[in-house]
C-alpha positions as CSV (number, residue, x, y, z in Angstrom):
1,M,-32.1,-8.3,-6.6
2,R,-30.4,-9.4,-9.8
3,W,-26.8,-10.5,-9.5
4,S,-24.3,-9.3,-12.2
5,R,-21.9,-11.8,-13.7
6,R,-19.1,-10.0,-11.8
7,R,-20.8,-10.5,-8.5
8,V,-21.5,-14.2,-9.3
9,L,-17.8,-14.8,-10.1
10,A,-16.7,-12.9,-7.0
11,A,-18.9,-15.0,-4.8
12,A,-17.7,-18.2,-6.4
13,A,-14.1,-17.2,-5.8
14,V,-14.9,-16.7,-2.1
15,L,-16.6,-20.1,-1.8
16,A,-13.7,-21.8,-3.6
17,A,-11.0,-20.3,-1.4
18,P,-9.5,-22.6,1.2
19,R,-11.2,-22.2,4.6
20,V,-9.7,-22.5,8.1
21,S,-12.0,-22.3,11.1
22,M,-11.4,-19.8,13.8
23,A,-10.8,-22.7,16.2
24,Q,-8.0,-24.0,14.0
25,A,-6.4,-20.6,13.7
26,A,-6.6,-20.0,17.4
27,A,-5.1,-23.4,18.2
28,W,-1.9,-22.9,16.1
29,P,0.2,-25.0,16.4
30,N,-1.7,-28.1,17.2
31,R,0.5,-30.6,15.5
32,T,4.0,-30.9,13.8
33,I,5.2,-27.9,11.9
34,R,7.0,-28.4,8.6
35,I,9.5,-26.0,7.2
36,I,10.3,-26.7,3.6
37,V,13.7,-25.7,2.5
38,P,14.6,-25.3,-1.3
39,T,18.3,-26.2,-0.9
40,A,20.3,-29.3,0.2
41,P,20.9,-30.0,3.9
42,G,23.8,-28.1,5.5
43,G,23.3,-24.8,3.7
44,S,22.3,-21.6,5.3
45,P,18.5,-22.0,4.6
46,D,18.6,-25.5,6.2
47,V,20.6,-24.4,9.2
48,I,18.5,-21.3,9.9
49,A,15.3,-23.3,9.5
50,R,16.6,-25.8,12.1
51,L,17.6,-23.0,14.5
52,L,14.2,-21.4,14.3
53,G,12.5,-24.8,14.5
54,S,14.3,-25.6,17.8
55,K,13.1,-22.4,19.3
56,F,9.6,-22.9,18.1
57,T,9.5,-26.4,19.7
58,E,10.9,-25.0,23.0
59,R,8.2,-22.3,23.2
60,L,5.2,-23.9,21.5
61,G,5.6,-27.6,22.5
62,Q,5.2,-29.0,19.0
63,P,7.9,-30.7,17.0
64,V,9.3,-29.0,13.9
65,V,10.5,-31.0,10.9
66,V,12.8,-29.3,8.4
67,E,12.5,-30.9,5.0
68,S,14.9,-30.2,2.2
69,I,13.5,-30.4,-1.4
70,P,16.3,-29.1,-3.6
71,Q,14.8,-30.4,-6.9
72,G,14.0,-27.6,-9.3
73,V,16.0,-25.0,-7.4
74,G,13.0,-24.0,-5.3
75,L,10.2,-24.7,-7.7
76,V,9.2,-28.0,-6.2
77,S,9.5,-26.9,-2.6
78,N,7.6,-23.7,-3.1
79,Q,4.9,-25.6,-5.0
80,V,4.5,-28.0,-2.0
81,V,3.9,-25.1,0.3
82,A,1.6,-23.2,-2.1
83,K,-0.7,-26.3,-2.3
84,S,-0.7,-27.1,1.4
85,E,-3.5,-26.5,3.9
86,P,-3.4,-22.8,4.9
87,D,-3.2,-23.4,8.6
88,G,0.3,-22.4,9.4
89,H,1.7,-25.9,9.8
90,T,3.6,-26.0,6.5
91,L,6.0,-23.1,5.9
92,A,8.4,-22.2,3.1
93,M,11.9,-21.0,3.7
94,L,12.2,-18.7,0.8
95,T,15.6,-17.4,-0.5
96,G,16.6,-14.4,-2.5
97,G,16.4,-16.5,-5.6
98,F,12.6,-16.5,-5.2
99,T,12.3,-13.1,-6.9
100,A,14.9,-13.9,-9.5
101,Q,12.9,-16.9,-10.6
102,A,9.7,-14.9,-10.7
103,A,11.5,-12.5,-13.0
104,V,13.3,-14.9,-15.3
105,M,10.9,-17.9,-15.7
106,K,8.0,-17.5,-18.1
107,S,6.0,-20.3,-16.4
108,L,5.9,-21.3,-12.7
109,P,3.9,-24.0,-11.0
110,Y,2.5,-21.4,-8.6
111,D,1.8,-17.7,-8.6
112,P,4.7,-16.1,-6.7
113,L,2.4,-13.5,-5.1
114,K,-1.1,-14.8,-5.0
115,D,-0.3,-18.3,-3.7
116,F,1.7,-17.3,-0.6
117,A,1.1,-15.4,2.6
118,F,4.4,-13.7,3.4
119,V,5.2,-14.0,7.1
120,T,8.6,-12.2,7.6
121,S,12.0,-11.9,6.3
122,V,14.4,-13.6,8.7
123,V,18.0,-12.7,7.7
124,A,19.7,-10.6,5.1
125,Y,23.3,-10.5,3.7
126,P,25.0,-9.0,0.6
127,M,26.6,-10.7,-2.4
128,I,30.3,-10.2,-2.6
129,Y,32.8,-9.9,-5.5
130,G,36.1,-11.6,-4.5
131,V,39.4,-12.7,-5.8
132,V,42.2,-14.9,-4.5
133,P,44.5,-13.1,-2.1
134,N,47.4,-12.9,-4.5
135,S,45.4,-11.7,-7.4
136,S,46.7,-8.7,-9.4
137,I,43.3,-7.2,-9.3
138,A,43.7,-4.6,-6.7
139,S,40.1,-3.4,-6.2
140,F,36.6,-3.5,-7.5
141,K,37.4,-0.3,-9.6
142,D,40.4,-2.1,-11.0
143,L,38.2,-5.1,-12.0
144,V,35.7,-2.7,-13.7
145,D,38.5,-0.8,-15.5
146,R,40.0,-4.1,-16.8
147,A,36.6,-5.2,-18.0
148,K,36.2,-1.9,-19.9
149,A,39.6,-2.3,-21.5
150,S,39.0,-5.9,-22.5
151,P,35.3,-6.5,-23.2
152,G,34.2,-10.1,-22.8
153,K,37.5,-11.3,-21.5
154,V,37.6,-10.5,-17.7
155,S,35.6,-13.4,-16.1
156,Y,33.7,-14.0,-12.9
157,G,32.4,-17.4,-11.7
158,T,29.0,-17.6,-10.0
159,V,26.1,-19.9,-9.4
160,G,23.9,-20.6,-12.4
161,G,22.8,-18.7,-15.4
162,G,19.4,-17.0,-14.7
163,S,20.2,-16.9,-11.0
164,V,20.1,-13.8,-8.7
165,Y,23.9,-13.8,-9.0
166,H,23.7,-13.6,-12.8
167,L,21.1,-10.8,-12.6
168,L,23.3,-8.8,-10.2
169,G,26.3,-9.3,-12.5
170,K,24.4,-8.1,-15.5
171,W,23.1,-5.1,-13.5
172,V,26.7,-4.2,-12.8
173,D,27.6,-4.6,-16.5
174,N,24.8,-2.4,-17.6
175,Q,25.4,0.4,-15.1
176,A,29.2,0.4,-15.6
177,G,29.1,0.0,-19.4
178,I,31.2,-3.2,-19.3
179,D,30.8,-6.8,-20.5
180,M,32.3,-9.3,-18.1
181,L,32.4,-12.9,-19.0
182,L,29.9,-14.9,-16.8
183,V,31.1,-18.5,-16.0
184,P,28.1,-20.3,-14.5
185,Y,28.5,-23.2,-11.9
186,R,26.2,-25.5,-10.1
187,G,27.4,-24.3,-6.7
188,S,29.8,-22.1,-4.9
189,V,32.4,-24.8,-4.3
190,P,33.2,-25.5,-8.0
191,A,33.3,-21.8,-8.7
192,F,35.8,-21.3,-5.9
193,T,37.8,-24.2,-7.0
194,D,38.2,-22.7,-10.4
195,L,39.0,-19.3,-8.9
196,I,41.9,-20.7,-6.9
197,G,43.0,-22.7,-10.0
198,G,43.2,-19.5,-12.0
199,R,40.5,-20.5,-14.5
200,V,38.3,-17.5,-13.6
201,D,39.5,-14.0,-12.6
202,S,37.0,-13.4,-9.8
203,M,33.8,-14.8,-8.3
204,L,30.4,-13.4,-7.1
205,D,29.0,-15.2,-4.1
206,T,26.7,-14.6,-1.2
207,A,28.2,-13.5,2.2
208,T,27.2,-16.8,3.8
209,S,29.7,-18.6,1.5
210,A,32.2,-15.8,1.0
211,I,32.7,-14.6,4.6
212,P,34.1,-17.8,6.0
213,R,36.6,-17.9,3.1
214,I,37.5,-14.3,3.7
215,R,38.0,-14.9,7.4
216,N,40.3,-17.9,6.8
217,G,42.4,-16.0,4.2
218,Q,41.2,-17.9,1.1
219,L,39.4,-15.0,-0.5
220,R,39.9,-11.2,-0.7
221,P,36.8,-9.2,-1.0
222,L,36.5,-6.4,-3.6
223,A,33.0,-5.1,-3.1
224,V,29.7,-5.9,-1.3
225,S,26.3,-5.4,-2.9
226,S,24.7,-3.9,0.3
227,P,23.4,-0.3,0.2
228,E,25.9,0.7,2.8
229,R,29.2,-0.9,3.9
230,Y,28.5,-4.2,5.6
231,P,29.1,-4.3,9.3
232,F,31.0,-7.6,9.1
233,L,33.3,-6.2,6.3
234,P,33.6,-2.5,7.2
235,D,36.7,-1.9,5.1
236,T,35.2,-3.4,1.9
237,P,33.6,-0.8,-0.4
238,T,30.1,-1.2,-1.7
239,I,29.5,-1.9,-5.4
240,E,27.7,1.4,-5.5
241,E,30.8,3.3,-4.6
242,T,32.2,2.4,-8.0
243,V,29.1,1.7,-10.0
244,P,26.3,4.1,-8.8
245,G,22.8,2.7,-8.7
246,V,23.6,-0.9,-8.0
247,K,22.6,-2.2,-4.6
248,A,21.0,-5.4,-3.5
249,M,20.7,-7.7,-0.5
250,S,20.1,-11.4,-0.5
251,W,17.8,-12.8,2.2
252,L,15.9,-15.7,3.7
253,G,12.3,-15.5,4.8
254,L,9.2,-17.5,5.8
255,A,6.0,-17.8,3.8
256,A,2.8,-19.8,4.3
257,P,0.1,-20.8,1.8
258,A,-2.2,-18.1,0.7
259,H,-5.4,-17.7,2.9
260,T,-3.5,-18.6,6.1
261,P,-5.3,-16.7,8.8
262,R,-3.7,-13.4,9.8
263,T,-3.8,-14.4,13.4
264,T,-1.6,-17.4,12.6
265,I,0.7,-15.3,10.4
266,D,1.2,-12.8,13.3
267,K,1.9,-15.7,15.8
268,I,4.6,-17.1,13.5
269,N,6.0,-13.6,12.9
270,S,6.2,-13.1,16.7
271,E,8.0,-16.5,17.2
272,V,10.6,-15.6,14.6
273,R,11.3,-12.3,16.3
274,H,11.6,-14.0,19.6
275,A,14.0,-16.6,18.2
276,L,16.2,-14.0,16.6
277,E,16.7,-12.4,20.0
278,R,18.1,-15.6,21.6
279,D,21.8,-15.4,22.4
280,D,22.8,-18.6,20.7
281,I,21.1,-17.6,17.4
282,K,22.7,-14.1,17.6
283,K,26.1,-15.8,18.0
284,W,25.5,-18.1,15.0
285,L,24.4,-15.1,12.9
286,T,27.5,-13.2,13.9
287,D,29.8,-16.1,13.2
288,A,28.1,-16.6,9.8
289,G,28.3,-12.9,8.9
290,V,24.6,-12.6,8.6
291,L,22.2,-9.9,9.8
292,A,18.9,-10.5,11.6
293,A,16.2,-8.9,9.5
294,P,12.7,-9.5,10.8
295,S,9.9,-7.6,9.1
296,T,6.2,-7.2,9.0
297,P,4.2,-9.3,6.5
298,E,3.5,-6.2,4.5
299,E,7.2,-5.2,4.4
300,F,8.2,-8.6,3.3
301,R,5.5,-8.7,0.5
302,A,6.6,-5.2,-0.6
303,R,10.2,-6.4,-0.8
304,I,9.2,-9.4,-3.0
305,E,7.3,-7.1,-5.3
306,A,10.0,-4.4,-5.6
307,E,12.8,-6.9,-6.1
308,T,10.9,-8.8,-8.8
309,A,10.3,-5.6,-10.6
310,V,14.0,-4.7,-10.6
311,W,15.0,-8.2,-11.8
312,K,12.4,-8.1,-14.5
313,R,13.9,-4.9,-15.9
314,I,17.4,-6.6,-15.9
315,V,16.0,-9.7,-17.6
316,E,14.3,-7.7,-20.3
317,A,17.2,-5.4,-20.9
318,N,19.6,-8.4,-21.4
319,G,17.4,-11.1,-22.9
320,I,18.2,-13.4,-20.0
321,T,16.6,-16.9,-19.8
322,S,16.9,-19.5,-17.1
323,D,18.9,-22.7,-17.4
324,Q,17.4,-24.0,-14.2
């Protein structure tokens, strides 16, 4: 039988793919598990990774090390996982910024779909437009109306040009027919500092940062990006109530290197679901204003693909480039 060039290349790809024995897959975990986090210690990705890790250790008897690699805003940490052994012992804590980077950046040190086995989303939360409590801006509609009346003058502070926040802000602009002034910052804290100092009119932040400030009276929410009103802020309207068609949730989720055995992926998925049912984790999520959001691997991959497509349309429509 003669082999076509296509069959030869296909066979070579199979032989070149990383291999994990059935014994290795069945034995997971048989050593320390690493969860690589793309942000600095103390942030929500780090805290949630540590909460999950403690439950993994209790049930599985293996230590879990949470390692923060904030360099490159996720690029370095994701690359570490993508190039690790596909045996389930090195996991990435992905953030909602993963899909934004895939849409904005022309070159990545990994393929955002082919180099990962997506395990499950873990939590989800909206992004929130907010103002200082004594702001004259009465509502999100008021903010939009002011931006229509004064193009390029009504400002909002948010994290980083080319970030998921930036893309959401431009989506609102496009759908509402406005041009708000984006003021990028390297973190939520300096953006909030300038908000209370009156140097920006509003800010766009994730619920994990905004809700604690809302609860202690430092921030007044105008709108949430969730498809429906958010359970932790039931009196706050959605963006879509004012600007139809705009809805998005940020999230955290776990991924392993591509070619990790499905049996191992399913075991990790099951452990995450079990951990999210624990009373102490439920309390932390409630206190943080975050929703548990476990999914199947297929659902998580579909979410990655769909969000990346949405952000790519926003990037192309607005000529956005990354400053990260």
